[in-house]
N, CA, C and O of each residue as an XYZ file, in Angstrom:
280
protein
N      54.592    134.983     76.106
C      53.786    134.051     77.490
C      55.109    134.890     78.214
O      56.206    135.400     77.985
N      53.939    134.565     79.426
C      54.366    135.052     79.920
C      54.220    133.869     81.379
O      53.386    133.036     81.735
N      55.928    134.530     82.061
C      56.346    133.679     83.223
C      55.761    133.788     84.382
O      55.126    134.755     84.802
N      56.067    132.364     85.124
C      55.107    132.229     86.368
C      55.739    133.301     87.750
O      56.745    133.698     88.338
N      54.120    133.360     87.665
C      54.433    133.896     88.834
C      56.034    133.410     89.900
O      56.270    132.244     90.216
N      56.967    134.655     90.300
C      57.742    133.291     91.649
C      57.472    133.511     92.860
O      58.070    132.854     93.712
N      56.577    134.417     93.218
C      55.663    133.580     94.451
C      54.417    133.683     94.325
O      53.937    133.878     93.208
N      53.595    133.569     95.489
C      51.589    133.878     95.511
C      51.538    133.712     96.924
O      52.186    133.275     97.875
N      50.035    134.488     96.496
C      49.493    134.623     97.611
C      49.901    134.115     98.936
O      50.208    134.877     99.853
N      49.903    132.835     99.040
C      49.751    131.535     99.913
C      51.057    131.530    100.815
O      51.080    131.420    102.041
N      52.743    131.749     99.480
C      54.097    132.218    100.188
C      53.529    133.426    101.420
O      53.595    133.198    102.628
N      52.981    134.705    100.830
C      52.425    135.676    101.974
C      51.946    134.684    102.766
O      52.704    134.169    103.587
N      50.373    134.183    102.621
C      50.289    133.774    104.306
C      51.204    133.176    104.541
O      51.886    134.068    105.045
N      52.239    131.677    104.602
C      52.480    131.198    105.615
C      53.607    131.533    106.172
O      54.217    130.858    107.000
N      53.926    132.606    105.731
C      55.398    133.968    105.856
C      53.538    134.766    107.220
O      53.322    134.521    108.407
N      53.108    135.225    106.701
C      52.747    135.800    108.024
C      52.153    135.411    109.530
O      52.574    135.722    110.644
N      50.466    134.226    108.934
C      50.688    133.109    110.156
C      51.872    132.558    111.218
O      52.074    132.438    112.427
N      52.624    132.263    109.697
C      53.855    131.416    111.511
C      54.494    132.713    111.830
O      55.528    132.475    112.453
N      54.273    134.281    111.628
C      55.759    134.711    112.554
C      54.353    135.597    113.385
O      54.591    136.543    114.137
N      52.603    135.011    113.045
C      52.183    135.592    113.999
C      51.704    134.693    115.299
O      51.199    135.196    116.303
N      52.032    132.772    115.050
C      52.564    131.673    115.805
C      53.255    131.512    116.573
O      53.203    130.797    117.574
N      54.192    132.337    116.092
C      56.183    132.568    116.990
C      55.403    134.088    117.938
O      55.345    134.219    119.160
N      54.912    135.018    116.911
C      54.884    136.332    118.428
C      55.051    136.952    118.408
O      54.905    137.831    119.258
N      55.685    136.993    116.973
C      57.011    138.277    115.893
C      55.695    138.733    115.833
O      54.746    137.965    115.985
N      55.516    140.414    115.535
C      54.949    141.242    114.473
C      55.260    141.970    113.351
O      55.137    143.195    113.365
N      55.645    141.382    112.385
C      55.922    141.563    111.261
C      55.859    143.160    110.374
O      54.878    143.122    109.631
N      56.281    143.925    110.303
C      56.653    145.377    110.113
C      56.284    145.653    108.513
O      55.425    146.344    107.966
N      57.361    144.767    108.015
C      57.717    144.886    106.319
C      57.548    143.802    105.599
O      58.133    142.819    106.054
N      56.931    143.634    104.602
C      57.650    142.654    103.795
C      57.867    143.161    102.331
O      57.154    143.876    101.627
N      59.611    142.304    101.989
C      59.832    142.176    101.243
C      60.127    141.865     99.779
O      61.126    141.157     99.897
N      59.888    141.950     98.524
C      59.634    140.705     97.510
C      60.640    141.241     96.635
O      60.598    142.471     96.668
N      61.594    140.765     95.809
C      62.717    141.545     94.433
C      62.499    140.953     93.735
O      61.316    140.701     93.960
N      62.797    140.394     92.838
C      62.186    139.954     90.943
C      63.146    138.619     90.787
O      63.521    137.952     89.822
N      63.315    138.572     91.933
C      64.102    137.076     91.869
C      62.559    136.180     92.422
O      62.437    135.016     92.039
N      61.929    136.533     92.929
C      61.281    136.139     94.458
C      61.311    135.908     95.237
O      60.402    135.198     95.667
N      62.259    136.264     95.989
C      62.790    136.287     97.194
C      62.458    137.174     98.460
O      62.647    138.381     98.610
N      62.089    136.551     99.045
C      60.865    136.952     99.979
C      61.532    137.048    101.929
O      61.964    136.176    102.682
N      61.268    138.782    102.130
C      62.074    139.343    103.427
C      61.181    139.743    104.716
O      60.466    140.717    104.477
N      61.070    139.302    105.832
C      60.040    139.629    106.013
C      60.844    140.440    107.093
O      61.791    139.835    107.593
N      60.537    142.084    107.647
C      61.859    142.827    108.891
C      60.678    142.487    110.182
O      59.640    143.147    110.138
N      60.832    141.539    111.233
C      60.098    141.553    112.449
C      60.607    142.639    113.223
O      61.600    143.328    113.456
N      59.447    142.440    113.492
C      59.280    143.755    115.172
C      58.465    144.738    115.114
O      57.573    144.807    114.268
N      58.828    146.212    116.625
C      57.342    146.921    116.304
C      57.860    147.760    114.901
O      58.875    147.803    114.207
N      56.725    148.296    114.926
C      56.456    149.483    114.075
C      57.826    151.342    115.130
O      58.588    152.197    114.678
N      57.354    150.990    116.440
C      58.470    152.163    116.328
C      59.617    151.943    115.490
O      60.085    152.829    114.775
N      60.066    150.805    115.563
C      61.766    150.228    115.806
C      61.855    150.888    113.932
O      62.818    151.481    113.448
N      60.868    150.622    113.390
C      60.974    150.825    112.321
C      60.443    152.387    111.968
O      59.448    152.291    111.249
N      60.691    153.407    112.166
C      60.740    154.623    112.077
C      61.208    155.838    110.134
O      62.192    156.306    109.562
N      60.589    155.803    110.058
C      61.480    156.190    108.667
C      61.737    157.494    108.699
O      61.045    158.327    109.285
N      63.261    157.825    107.741
C      63.567    158.958    108.166
C      63.271    160.255    107.055
O      63.367    160.361    105.832
N      62.948    160.978    107.934
C      62.270    162.553    107.321
C      63.209    162.919    105.793
O      64.338    162.450    105.651
N      62.688    163.629    104.936
C      63.815    164.020    104.142
C      62.818    165.434    104.064
O      61.825    165.738    104.725
N      63.531    166.147    102.967
C      63.828    167.687    103.462
C      62.155    168.063    102.025
O      61.454    169.066    102.156
N      61.971    167.262    101.136
C      60.536    167.739    100.586
C      59.030    167.426    101.859
O      58.026    168.106    102.069
N      59.538    166.013    102.519
C      58.453    166.124    104.044
C      58.475    167.089    104.014
O      58.146    167.417    102.874
N      58.707    168.047    104.687
C      59.033    169.374    105.162
C      58.653    170.025    104.767
O      58.077    170.908    105.402
N      58.777    169.997    102.716
C      58.088    171.109    102.004
C      56.497    170.598    101.901
O      55.735    171.562    101.840
N      55.978    169.600    101.875
C      54.685    169.514    101.868
C      53.929    169.358    102.893
O      52.725    169.233    102.665
N      54.548    169.308    104.731
C      53.758    169.260    105.218
C      53.273    170.563    105.814
O      52.285    170.856    106.487
N      54.566    171.423    105.219
C      54.143    173.134    104.965
C      52.746    173.909    104.299
O      51.869    174.687    104.673
N      53.146    173.158    103.059
C      51.956    173.675    102.160
C      50.792    173.291    102.523
O      49.728    173.905    102.598
N      51.161    171.884    102.817
C      49.359    170.989    103.286
C      48.753    172.671    104.854
O      47.672    173.220    104.643
N      49.196    172.915    105.516
C      48.793    173.702    107.137
C      48.751    175.156    106.261
O      48.269    176.154    106.798
N      49.298    175.213    104.846
C      48.783    176.760    104.351
C      47.064    176.777    104.532
O      46.503    175.799    105.026
N      46.160    178.191    104.007
C      45.097    177.587    103.894
C      45.173    177.642    102.826
O      46.198    178.096    102.316
N      43.767    177.055    101.809
C      43.479    176.778    100.497
C      43.690    178.197    100.247
O      44.565    178.453     99.419
N      43.142    179.070    100.727
C      43.263    180.531     99.611
C      44.810    181.120     99.050
O      44.992    181.510     97.897
N      45.861    181.094    100.118
C      47.472    181.348     99.388
C      47.591    180.068     98.613
O      48.734    179.660     98.410
N      46.367    179.230     98.055
C      47.678    178.186     97.038
C      47.365    178.118     96.296
O      46.149    178.119     96.102
N      48.661    177.960     94.921
C      48.160    179.077     94.091
C      47.993    176.729     92.710
O      47.547    176.718     91.562
């Protein structure tokens, strides 16, 4: 028998509605295995992901003509 969910969709909805009512923007919601819910507030420009070396490789592949790909 599976154990009940640690959180519900209603929990997430309450979080998002509360943030919106407070005038905050939720940029990311993190839920861990224990059911703890963490919301990052701010503007999307504040949460710019770091680029890694593989991003450069895949971007270069996308820009190559399809004929040169293997």
